[in-house]
C-alpha positions as CSV (number, residue, x, y, z in Angstrom):
1,M,17.7,21.3,24.7
2,S,15.9,18.1,25.6
3,K,13.0,19.0,27.9
4,K,10.9,16.5,29.8
5,G,7.4,16.2,28.3
6,Q,8.4,17.7,25.0
7,K,5.5,18.2,22.6
8,T,7.6,18.1,19.4
9,P,6.5,15.1,17.3
10,R,9.5,12.8,17.1
11,W,8.5,9.2,18.0
12,R,7.7,6.3,15.7
13,L,6.3,3.1,17.3
14,V,7.2,0.1,15.2
15,Y,5.9,-3.5,15.6
16,E,7.1,-6.3,13.3
17,G,8.4,-3.8,10.8
18,R,5.3,-1.6,10.6
19,D,4.4,1.7,12.1
20,L,1.6,1.6,14.6
21,Q,0.5,5.2,14.0
22,N,0.1,7.7,11.2
23,G,2.7,10.5,11.5
24,L,4.9,11.0,14.5
25,L,4.1,11.1,18.2
26,S,5.2,13.6,20.9
27,D,6.6,12.4,24.2
28,E,3.1,12.6,25.7
29,G,1.6,10.8,22.7
30,K,4.2,8.0,22.9
31,Y,3.5,7.6,26.6
32,D,-0.3,7.5,26.1
33,A,0.0,5.0,23.2
34,M,2.2,2.7,25.3
35,Q,-0.3,2.9,28.2
36,I,-3.1,1.9,25.9
37,L,-1.1,-1.0,24.4
38,S,-0.2,-2.2,27.9
39,K,-3.9,-2.0,29.1
40,L,-5.2,-4.0,26.1
41,F,-2.4,-6.6,26.4
42,D,-3.0,-7.0,30.1
43,E,-6.7,-7.4,29.6
44,G,-6.0,-10.2,27.1
45,K,-7.8,-8.5,24.2
46,P,-7.7,-10.4,20.9
47,N,-4.9,-9.2,18.6
48,A,-3.5,-7.1,21.4
49,I,0.2,-6.2,20.9
50,D,2.8,-6.9,23.6
51,P,4.2,-3.5,24.4
52,D,7.6,-5.1,25.2
53,E,7.7,-6.0,21.5
54,V,7.2,-2.4,20.3
55,E,10.2,-0.4,19.3
56,A,10.1,3.3,20.0
57,I,12.3,5.2,17.5
58,D,13.4,8.7,18.2
59,T,13.4,10.3,14.8
60,L,15.2,13.4,16.1
61,A,18.1,11.3,17.4
62,E,18.3,9.6,14.0
63,A,18.5,12.9,12.2
64,S,21.4,14.1,14.5
65,D,23.3,10.8,13.8
66,D,23.6,11.6,10.1
């Protein structure tokens, strides 16, 4: 059932215990968000978040674990 590039909102990006977005992200949205975080961090922007410190949580996997 898992298709590459799935558009189903399923991902939460969490940094230091807080969500970085409102709602859930699709696979594409997660990829785009991580690219933006990486770019800002690499450019040394003030308050940029290290993407290696961001946890991507698959909410569909959590639901199937219950």
